[in-house]
PDB file of N, CA, C and O in Angstrom:
ATOM      1  N   UNK A   1      29.070  -7.211  47.270  1.00  0.00           N
ATOM      2  CA  UNK A   1      28.776  -8.654  47.235  1.00  0.00           C
ATOM      3  C   UNK A   1      27.359  -8.923  47.739  1.00  0.00           C
ATOM      4  O   UNK A   1      26.568  -9.590  47.072  1.00  0.00           O
ATOM      5  N   UNK A   2      27.050  -8.393  48.929  1.00  0.00           N
ATOM      6  CA  UNK A   2      25.719  -8.647  49.515  1.00  0.00           C
ATOM      7  C   UNK A   2      24.621  -8.037  48.665  1.00  0.00           C
ATOM      8  O   UNK A   2      23.532  -8.597  48.547  1.00  0.00           O
ATOM      9  N   UNK A   3      24.914  -6.880  48.069  1.00  0.00           N
ATOM     10  CA  UNK A   3      23.875  -6.233  47.243  1.00  0.00           C
ATOM     11  C   UNK A   3      23.610  -7.045  45.989  1.00  0.00           C
ATOM     12  O   UNK A   3      22.488  -7.074  45.483  1.00  0.00           O
ATOM     13  N   UNK A   4      24.643  -7.701  45.492  1.00  0.00           N
ATOM     14  CA  UNK A   4      24.453  -8.522  44.282  1.00  0.00           C
ATOM     15  C   UNK A   4      23.544  -9.711  44.615  1.00  0.00           C
ATOM     16  O   UNK A   4      22.754 -10.150  43.778  1.00  0.00           O
ATOM     17  N   UNK A   5      23.663 -10.222  45.833  1.00  0.00           N
ATOM     18  CA  UNK A   5      22.806 -11.339  46.240  1.00  0.00           C
ATOM     19  C   UNK A   5      21.359 -10.872  46.344  1.00  0.00           C
ATOM     20  O   UNK A   5      20.439 -11.575  45.924  1.00  0.00           O
ATOM     21  N   UNK A   6      21.165  -9.675  46.908  1.00  0.00           N
ATOM     22  CA  UNK A   6      19.804  -9.143  47.037  1.00  0.00           C
ATOM     23  C   UNK A   6      19.202  -8.924  45.664  1.00  0.00           C
ATOM     24  O   UNK A   6      18.029  -9.221  45.440  1.00  0.00           O
ATOM     25  N   UNK A   7      20.001  -8.405  44.743  1.00  0.00           N
ATOM     26  CA  UNK A   7      19.516  -8.165  43.381  1.00  0.00           C
ATOM     27  C   UNK A   7      19.155  -9.497  42.734  1.00  0.00           C
ATOM     28  O   UNK A   7      18.155  -9.589  42.022  1.00  0.00           O
ATOM     29  N   UNK A   8      19.955 -10.523  42.974  1.00  0.00           N
ATOM     30  CA  UNK A   8      19.689 -11.840  42.404  1.00  0.00           C
ATOM     31  C   UNK A   8      18.380 -12.396  42.929  1.00  0.00           C
ATOM     32  O   UNK A   8      17.597 -12.968  42.171  1.00  0.00           O
ATOM     33  N   UNK A   9      18.136 -12.233  44.226  1.00  0.00           N
ATOM     34  CA  UNK A   9      16.895 -12.725  44.830  1.00  0.00           C
ATOM     35  C   UNK A   9      15.709 -11.981  44.240  1.00  0.00           C
ATOM     36  O   UNK A   9      14.692 -12.587  43.903  1.00  0.00           O
ATOM     37  N   UNK A  10      15.844 -10.647  44.116  1.00  0.00           N
ATOM     38  CA  UNK A  10      14.752  -9.845  43.553  1.00  0.00           C
ATOM     39  C   UNK A  10      14.476 -10.270  42.121  1.00  0.00           C
ATOM     40  O   UNK A  10      13.323 -10.333  41.695  1.00  0.00           O
ATOM     41  N   UNK A  11      15.552 -10.564  41.371  1.00  0.00           N
ATOM     42  CA  UNK A  11      15.385 -10.944  39.964  1.00  0.00           C
ATOM     43  C   UNK A  11      14.643 -12.265  39.859  1.00  0.00           C
ATOM     44  O   UNK A  11      13.715 -12.404  39.062  1.00  0.00           O
ATOM     45  N   UNK A  12      15.054 -13.232  40.664  1.00  0.00           N
ATOM     46  CA  UNK A  12      14.398 -14.541  40.629  1.00  0.00           C
ATOM     47  C   UNK A  12      12.954 -14.429  41.104  1.00  0.00           C
ATOM     48  O   UNK A  12      12.072 -15.118  40.591  1.00  0.00           O
ATOM     49  N   UNK A  13      12.711 -13.550  42.093  1.00  0.00           N
ATOM     50  CA  UNK A  13      11.347 -13.364  42.597  1.00  0.00           C
ATOM     51  C   UNK A  13      10.473 -12.791  41.491  1.00  0.00           C
ATOM     52  O   UNK A  13       9.324 -13.200  41.325  1.00  0.00           O
ATOM     53  N   UNK A  14      11.019 -11.845  40.736  1.00  0.00           N
ATOM     54  CA  UNK A  14      10.267 -11.233  39.630  1.00  0.00           C
ATOM     55  C   UNK A  14       9.975 -12.280  38.563  1.00  0.00           C
ATOM     56  O   UNK A  14       8.874 -12.318  38.013  1.00  0.00           O
ATOM     57  N   UNK A  15      10.956 -13.129  38.268  1.00  0.00           N
ATOM     58  CA  UNK A  15      10.777 -14.182  37.260  1.00  0.00           C
ATOM     59  C   UNK A  15       9.696 -15.157  37.725  1.00  0.00           C
ATOM     60  O   UNK A  15       8.848 -15.573  36.935  1.00  0.00           O
ATOM     61  N   UNK A  16       9.729 -15.517  38.995  1.00  0.00           N
ATOM     62  CA  UNK A  16       8.738 -16.448  39.536  1.00  0.00           C
ATOM     63  C   UNK A  16       7.340 -15.864  39.440  1.00  0.00           C
ATOM     64  O   UNK A  16       6.396 -16.568  39.083  1.00  0.00           O
ATOM     65  N   UNK A  17       7.197 -14.577  39.758  1.00  0.00           N
ATOM     66  CA  UNK A  17       5.882 -13.923  39.680  1.00  0.00           C
ATOM     67  C   UNK A  17       5.409 -13.895  38.237  1.00  0.00           C
ATOM     68  O   UNK A  17       4.226 -14.113  37.972  1.00  0.00           O
ATOM     69  N   UNK A  18       6.303 -13.633  37.308  1.00  0.00           N
ATOM     70  CA  UNK A  18       5.945 -13.557  35.887  1.00  0.00           C
ATOM     71  C   UNK A  18       5.474 -14.927  35.406  1.00  0.00           C
ATOM     72  O   UNK A  18       4.487 -15.024  34.677  1.00  0.00           O
ATOM     73  N   UNK A  19       6.175 -15.984  35.810  1.00  0.00           N
ATOM     74  CA  UNK A  19       5.801 -17.337  35.390  1.00  0.00           C
ATOM     75  C   UNK A  19       4.449 -17.715  35.981  1.00  0.00           C
ATOM     76  O   UNK A  19       3.629 -18.333  35.303  1.00  0.00           O
ATOM     77  N   UNK A  20       4.207 -17.349  37.245  1.00  0.00           N
ATOM     78  CA  UNK A  20       2.931 -17.657  37.891  1.00  0.00           C
ATOM     79  C   UNK A  20       1.804 -16.936  37.166  1.00  0.00           C
ATOM     80  O   UNK A  20       0.743 -17.517  36.936  1.00  0.00           O
ATOM     81  N   UNK A  21       2.022 -15.678  36.807  1.00  0.00           N
ATOM     82  CA  UNK A  21       1.002 -14.896  36.104  1.00  0.00           C
ATOM     83  C   UNK A  21       0.709 -15.534  34.750  1.00  0.00           C
ATOM     84  O   UNK A  21      -0.444 -15.607  34.325  1.00  0.00           O
ATOM     85  N   UNK A  22       1.752 -15.993  34.082  1.00  0.00           N
ATOM     86  CA  UNK A  22       1.575 -16.610  32.762  1.00  0.00           C
ATOM     87  C   UNK A  22       0.772 -17.906  32.883  1.00  0.00           C
ATOM     88  O   UNK A  22      -0.114 -18.171  32.070  1.00  0.00           O
ATOM     89  N   UNK A  23       1.083 -18.708  33.894  1.00  0.00           N
ATOM     90  CA  UNK A  23       0.376 -19.974  34.080  1.00  0.00           C
ATOM     91  C   UNK A  23      -1.088 -19.724  34.435  1.00  0.00           C
ATOM     92  O   UNK A  23      -1.965 -20.500  34.055  1.00  0.00           O
ATOM     93  N   UNK A  24      -1.346 -18.638  35.163  1.00  0.00           N
ATOM     94  CA  UNK A  24      -2.721 -18.313  35.560  1.00  0.00           C
ATOM     95  C   UNK A  24      -3.491 -17.682  34.411  1.00  0.00           C
ATOM     96  O   UNK A  24      -4.703 -17.488  34.502  1.00  0.00           O
ATOM     97  N   UNK A  25      -2.789 -17.361  33.330  1.00  0.00           N
ATOM     98  CA  UNK A  25      -3.466 -16.783  32.174  1.00  0.00           C
ATOM     99  C   UNK A  25      -3.691 -15.286  32.319  1.00  0.00           C
ATOM    100  O   UNK A  25      -4.510 -14.700  31.610  1.00  0.00           O
ATOM    101  N   UNK A  26      -2.948 -14.664  33.255  1.00  0.00           N
ATOM    102  CA  UNK A  26      -3.101 -13.215  33.458  1.00  0.00           C
ATOM    103  C   UNK A  26      -2.197 -12.465  32.478  1.00  0.00           C
ATOM    104  O   UNK A  26      -2.172 -11.234  32.479  1.00  0.00           O
TER     105      UNK A  26
END
């Protein structure tokens, strides 16, 4: 259960970084 939460956080963090990179034009 706890590991699934950590994976979810990592996934959302990766998505957020990808969106930020896209907005910055990188």
